[in-house]
C-alpha positions as CSV (number, residue, x, y, z in Angstrom):
1,X,33.3,2.5,-1.5
2,X,35.0,-0.1,0.9
3,X,37.2,-3.4,-0.6
4,X,34.2,-5.5,1.2
5,X,31.0,-3.8,-0.4
6,X,32.6,-4.1,-3.7
7,X,33.0,-7.6,-3.1
8,X,29.2,-8.2,-2.1
9,X,27.8,-6.5,-5.1
10,X,30.0,-8.8,-7.5
11,X,29.2,-11.9,-5.3
12,X,25.2,-10.7,-5.5
13,X,25.8,-9.8,-9.3
14,X,27.0,-13.3,-10.0
15,X,24.1,-15.0,-7.9
16,X,21.8,-13.5,-10.3
17,X,23.5,-14.3,-13.3
18,X,23.4,-17.8,-11.9
19,X,20.3,-18.3,-11.5
20,X,18.8,-16.7,-14.9
21,X,21.0,-19.2,-17.0
22,X,18.9,-21.8,-15.2
23,X,16.1,-22.4,-17.6
24,X,18.2,-23.5,-19.9
25,X,20.2,-25.9,-17.8
26,X,16.7,-26.9,-16.4
27,X,15.3,-27.3,-19.3
28,X,17.7,-30.1,-20.4
29,X,17.0,-32.1,-17.6
30,X,14.7,-34.5,-17.8
31,X,13.5,-34.9,-14.5
32,X,10.4,-34.6,-12.5
33,X,7.3,-32.6,-14.6
34,X,6.9,-29.2,-13.7
35,X,3.5,-28.5,-12.1
36,X,2.2,-25.3,-13.4
37,X,0.6,-26.7,-16.8
38,X,-2.8,-27.5,-15.4
39,X,-3.7,-23.7,-14.8
40,X,-5.5,-21.9,-17.6
41,X,-5.1,-18.3,-19.4
42,X,-7.7,-16.8,-16.4
43,X,-5.5,-18.0,-13.6
44,X,-2.6,-17.0,-14.8
45,X,-3.8,-13.8,-15.0
46,X,-5.0,-13.8,-11.7
47,X,-1.6,-15.2,-10.6
48,X,-0.1,-12.3,-12.7
49,X,-2.1,-9.6,-10.6
50,X,-0.9,-11.1,-7.5
51,X,2.5,-11.0,-8.3
52,X,2.2,-7.4,-9.3
53,X,0.6,-6.8,-5.8
54,X,3.2,-8.7,-4.0
55,X,6.6,-6.7,-6.1
56,X,5.0,-3.4,-4.5
57,X,3.9,-4.8,-1.0
58,X,7.4,-6.5,-0.3
59,X,9.2,-3.5,-1.7
60,X,7.6,-0.8,0.5
61,X,7.9,-3.2,3.7
62,X,11.5,-4.1,3.1
63,X,12.1,0.0,2.4
64,X,10.6,0.4,5.6
65,X,12.2,-2.2,7.6
66,X,15.4,-1.5,6.4
67,X,15.3,2.0,6.8
68,X,13.6,2.4,10.3
69,X,16.4,1.7,12.7
70,X,18.9,3.7,10.8
71,X,16.5,6.5,10.9
72,X,15.7,5.5,14.8
73,X,19.7,6.2,15.5
74,X,19.5,9.8,14.6
75,X,17.1,10.9,17.5
76,X,19.1,13.0,20.2
77,X,17.2,10.5,22.9
78,X,19.3,7.5,21.4
79,X,22.3,9.4,20.9
80,X,22.9,9.8,24.6
81,X,23.4,6.0,25.1
82,X,24.4,3.7,22.3
83,X,22.5,0.8,24.4
84,X,19.5,2.5,24.8
85,X,16.5,0.4,26.1
86,X,15.0,0.7,22.7
87,X,17.8,-0.3,20.9
88,X,18.4,-3.1,22.7
89,X,14.8,-4.4,21.9
90,X,14.8,-3.4,18.3
91,X,18.1,-6.1,18.1
92,X,17.4,-8.3,20.1
93,X,13.9,-8.5,18.3
94,X,15.5,-8.8,14.6
95,X,18.2,-11.4,16.0
96,X,15.4,-13.3,16.8
97,X,13.9,-13.4,13.6
98,X,17.5,-14.2,12.1
99,X,17.9,-16.8,13.8
100,X,14.2,-18.0,13.1
101,X,14.5,-17.0,9.3
102,X,18.1,-19.4,9.3
103,X,16.8,-23.0,11.4
104,X,12.8,-22.6,10.5
105,X,12.7,-20.9,6.5
106,X,15.8,-21.6,4.7
107,X,17.3,-24.8,6.5
108,X,14.4,-27.2,6.0
109,X,14.0,-25.6,2.3
110,X,17.5,-26.7,1.8
111,X,17.2,-30.2,3.2
112,X,13.8,-30.5,1.6
113,X,15.7,-29.8,-1.6
114,X,18.5,-32.0,-1.6
115,X,16.9,-34.8,-0.3
116,X,14.0,-34.3,-3.1
117,X,13.0,-38.0,-5.2
118,X,13.5,-36.0,-8.2
119,X,17.7,-36.3,-7.1
120,X,19.7,-39.6,-7.0
121,X,18.8,-41.1,-3.9
122,X,22.3,-43.0,-4.0
123,X,24.3,-39.8,-4.5
124,X,21.9,-37.3,-2.6
125,X,20.1,-39.2,-0.1
126,X,23.4,-41.0,1.4
127,X,24.9,-37.9,2.9
128,X,23.2,-34.3,4.6
129,X,24.7,-32.2,2.1
130,X,22.1,-29.2,3.3
131,X,23.9,-29.4,6.9
132,X,27.2,-30.1,5.6
133,X,27.0,-26.9,3.5
134,X,25.9,-24.6,6.4
135,X,28.2,-25.7,8.7
136,X,31.0,-24.7,6.2
137,X,29.4,-21.5,5.4
138,X,29.6,-20.5,9.4
139,X,32.9,-21.8,9.0
140,X,34.1,-19.8,6.8
141,X,32.2,-16.6,7.9
142,X,33.8,-17.1,11.2
143,X,37.6,-17.2,9.2
144,X,36.7,-14.4,7.3
145,X,35.7,-12.5,10.5
146,X,38.6,-13.7,12.4
147,X,41.2,-12.9,9.6
148,X,40.0,-9.5,8.5
149,X,39.8,-8.4,11.9
150,X,43.4,-9.3,12.8
151,X,44.5,-8.0,9.6
152,X,42.9,-4.6,10.6
153,X,44.5,-4.6,13.8
154,X,47.9,-5.4,12.9
155,X,47.4,-2.6,10.4
156,X,46.4,-0.3,13.5
157,X,49.4,-1.8,15.5
158,X,51.8,-0.6,12.4
159,X,50.9,2.5,12.2
160,X,53.3,5.9,13.9
161,X,53.2,5.7,17.6
162,X,53.4,9.5,19.1
163,X,57.4,9.8,20.1
164,X,58.5,11.9,23.4
165,X,60.3,15.1,22.7
166,X,62.2,14.8,26.1
167,X,60.7,18.1,27.5
168,X,58.3,17.9,30.4
169,X,55.4,19.2,28.7
170,X,55.6,17.0,25.7
171,X,56.2,13.8,28.4
172,X,52.9,14.8,30.2
173,X,51.4,15.9,26.8
174,X,52.1,12.2,25.5
175,X,50.9,10.8,28.4
176,X,47.6,12.9,28.6
177,X,46.8,11.6,24.5
178,X,47.9,7.8,25.0
179,X,44.5,6.3,26.5
180,X,42.7,8.5,23.6
181,X,45.6,6.8,21.1
182,X,44.0,3.5,22.2
183,X,40.6,4.5,22.0
184,X,40.8,5.7,18.8
185,X,42.2,2.5,17.6
186,X,39.7,0.6,19.9
187,X,37.0,2.4,18.1
188,X,37.8,2.1,14.8
189,X,38.9,-1.7,15.2
190,X,35.2,-1.9,16.2
191,X,33.7,0.0,13.3
192,X,35.6,-2.4,11.1
193,X,34.3,-5.3,12.5
194,X,30.4,-3.6,12.2
195,X,31.2,-3.0,8.8
196,X,31.8,-6.7,7.8
197,X,28.9,-7.6,10.1
198,X,26.5,-5.8,7.9
199,X,27.9,-6.8,4.9
200,X,28.0,-10.6,5.3
201,X,24.5,-10.5,6.6
202,X,23.5,-8.5,3.5
203,X,25.2,-11.2,1.7
204,X,23.3,-13.7,3.7
205,X,19.6,-12.1,3.5
206,X,20.2,-11.6,-0.9
207,X,20.8,-15.1,-1.4
208,X,17.9,-15.8,0.2
209,X,15.8,-13.3,-1.1
210,X,16.5,-13.8,-4.6
211,X,15.6,-17.7,-4.3
212,X,12.2,-17.3,-2.5
213,X,11.3,-14.3,-4.7
214,X,11.9,-16.2,-8.0
215,X,9.9,-18.9,-6.4
216,X,7.2,-16.5,-5.9
217,X,7.6,-15.4,-9.7
218,X,7.3,-19.1,-11.0
219,X,4.2,-20.0,-9.2
220,X,0.7,-19.9,-11.3
221,X,-1.6,-20.7,-8.4
222,X,-3.3,-18.0,-7.2
223,X,-4.3,-19.5,-3.8
224,X,-0.3,-19.9,-3.0
225,X,0.8,-16.7,-3.8
226,X,-2.1,-15.3,-2.0
227,X,-0.6,-16.0,1.7
228,X,2.6,-15.1,0.5
229,X,2.2,-11.8,-0.3
230,X,1.5,-10.6,3.7
231,X,4.0,-13.5,4.8
232,X,6.7,-12.3,2.8
233,X,5.9,-8.8,3.4
234,X,6.4,-9.3,7.2
235,X,9.7,-11.6,6.5
236,X,11.2,-8.7,4.7
237,X,10.3,-6.3,7.5
238,X,11.4,-8.4,10.0
239,X,14.6,-8.9,8.0
240,X,15.3,-5.2,7.2
241,X,15.1,-4.3,11.1
242,X,17.9,-6.6,11.9
243,X,20.3,-5.2,9.0
244,X,19.5,-2.0,9.4
245,X,20.8,-2.3,12.6
246,X,24.0,-3.5,11.9
247,X,24.0,-0.9,9.2
248,X,23.7,2.1,11.6
249,X,26.0,0.5,14.0
250,X,28.5,0.4,11.1
251,X,28.5,4.2,10.5
252,X,28.6,3.9,6.9
253,X,28.9,7.2,4.6
254,X,25.5,8.2,2.9
255,X,26.1,6.9,-0.2
256,X,26.9,3.6,0.9
257,X,23.7,3.0,3.1
258,X,22.2,4.1,0.0
259,X,23.6,1.3,-2.2
260,X,23.0,-1.2,0.9
261,X,19.8,-0.3,1.4
262,X,18.4,-0.2,-2.2
263,X,20.3,-3.7,-2.7
264,X,17.7,-5.2,0.1
265,X,14.8,-3.2,-1.0
266,X,14.9,-4.9,-4.4
267,X,16.4,-7.8,-4.4
268,X,12.7,-9.7,-3.6
269,X,11.2,-7.8,-5.6
270,X,13.7,-8.0,-8.6
271,X,13.5,-12.4,-8.1
272,X,10.0,-12.0,-8.7
273,X,9.9,-10.3,-11.8
274,X,13.0,-12.4,-12.8
275,X,11.1,-15.4,-11.8
276,X,7.5,-14.1,-14.0
277,X,9.9,-14.1,-17.2
278,X,11.8,-17.5,-16.7
279,X,8.6,-19.1,-15.6
280,X,7.6,-20.8,-19.1
281,X,10.6,-22.8,-18.9
282,X,11.4,-22.9,-15.8
283,X,10.6,-26.4,-13.5
284,X,11.5,-26.0,-10.4
285,X,11.4,-29.5,-9.7
286,X,14.9,-30.1,-12.1
287,X,17.5,-31.8,-10.5
288,X,19.2,-28.3,-11.6
289,X,17.4,-26.0,-9.7
290,X,16.9,-28.4,-6.8
291,X,20.7,-28.3,-6.5
292,X,21.3,-24.5,-7.1
293,X,18.4,-23.9,-4.6
294,X,19.2,-26.4,-2.0
295,X,22.9,-25.2,-1.5
296,X,22.4,-21.7,-1.7
297,X,19.7,-21.8,0.8
298,X,22.4,-24.1,2.9
299,X,25.0,-21.6,2.5
300,X,22.3,-18.9,3.5
301,X,21.3,-20.5,6.3
302,X,24.8,-20.8,8.1
303,X,25.5,-17.5,7.4
304,X,22.7,-15.8,9.1
305,X,22.5,-18.5,12.3
306,X,26.1,-17.8,13.0
307,X,25.4,-13.5,12.8
308,X,22.3,-14.3,14.7
309,X,24.2,-16.1,17.3
310,X,27.8,-14.7,17.4
311,X,27.8,-11.2,15.9
312,X,24.0,-9.7,17.5
313,X,23.1,-12.0,20.3
314,X,26.6,-12.8,21.8
315,X,27.5,-9.5,21.4
316,X,24.6,-7.6,23.2
317,X,23.6,-10.5,25.6
318,X,27.3,-10.3,27.2
319,X,27.6,-6.8,27.2
320,X,28.0,-5.8,30.7
321,X,25.8,-2.4,30.6
322,X,22.5,-5.7,30.3
323,X,23.9,-7.2,33.4
324,X,24.0,-4.3,35.8
325,X,19.9,-3.9,34.5
326,X,17.7,-7.0,35.2
327,X,14.6,-5.1,33.4
328,X,16.8,-4.6,30.4
329,X,17.5,-8.6,30.2
330,X,14.0,-9.0,30.5
331,X,13.0,-6.5,27.7
332,X,15.9,-8.1,25.6
333,X,15.0,-11.9,26.2
334,X,11.0,-11.2,25.5
335,X,12.0,-9.3,22.5
336,X,14.4,-12.3,21.3
337,X,11.9,-14.8,22.0
338,X,9.1,-12.6,20.2
339,X,10.8,-12.2,17.5
340,X,11.6,-15.7,17.0
341,X,8.2,-16.9,17.4
342,X,7.0,-14.3,15.2
343,X,9.1,-15.3,12.2
344,X,8.6,-19.0,13.1
345,X,4.7,-18.4,12.6
346,X,5.1,-16.9,9.1
347,X,6.4,-20.3,8.4
348,X,3.2,-21.7,8.6
349,X,0.6,-19.2,7.7
350,X,2.8,-18.6,4.4
351,X,4.4,-21.7,3.7
352,X,7.8,-20.3,3.5
């Protein structure tokens, strides 16, 4: 398992632990009162049934979404050209989904949390903290990619070079194999970048997935949960497509792919389960809950927006193979707009 993936697992575990200890901190705050006390036993039982349906539905849709690009990668027709029309279309659609997730779903929620009347207006209302955290997380992601790529490139350049043994045949072989060695180095750097992209992208998605899962799990209103089941199922399916495309490009070993797929698949259902366990003592309008959710959502939004624009869209839309085909350009642009619009509509439909 790579060091970056191990770091990703540790960060995700810390996020879970920080959320698990929230109820104790939240109950200690005398802030806005929770609104779920008005629901009777029958209503809460109905809500529980919907939550169980949500867990199974989101679990299946997440798995299908993240596995679809990985499985399509293995088709022989797609192996002939790494930049086939279908791949461009899927990646553009997924990038549009991730971009809309950051701008439409996560960032507005972050601003809403950090500008809530339950927080001190003098401290939290005088500065757009959500935008600042999103900006800094995007900058930090850029810096991390730059330093990691630079370190890997310098390590590649320090590797032993093929030497000329002096005879004519040796010189010919050296000339013949020189470009191949350079190509292998280029491929190695590109592969490392794809792996870093997939890990950062998964981190941003997992943070948001935990929050929306807990939010659904603590809700006791069946009328609120019912539309969220469909909305979040599509939400996770589309996000999974974007993540699955990055994982397939990273060419991980089977074990690593399984770990990353499982983490994405179970994160939101696990968040729902955590929300169900802490629902009695959880007050989402407390200052601690609002600050934690606002900051994490802001950071997640910054990561996803950066990844969608820089690592997904800019890489493909600036590719020479896209320039040479007007039809492929149209397909990619339409797919991008379609993905962004579909994800934006889910915010209206599901209220997330």
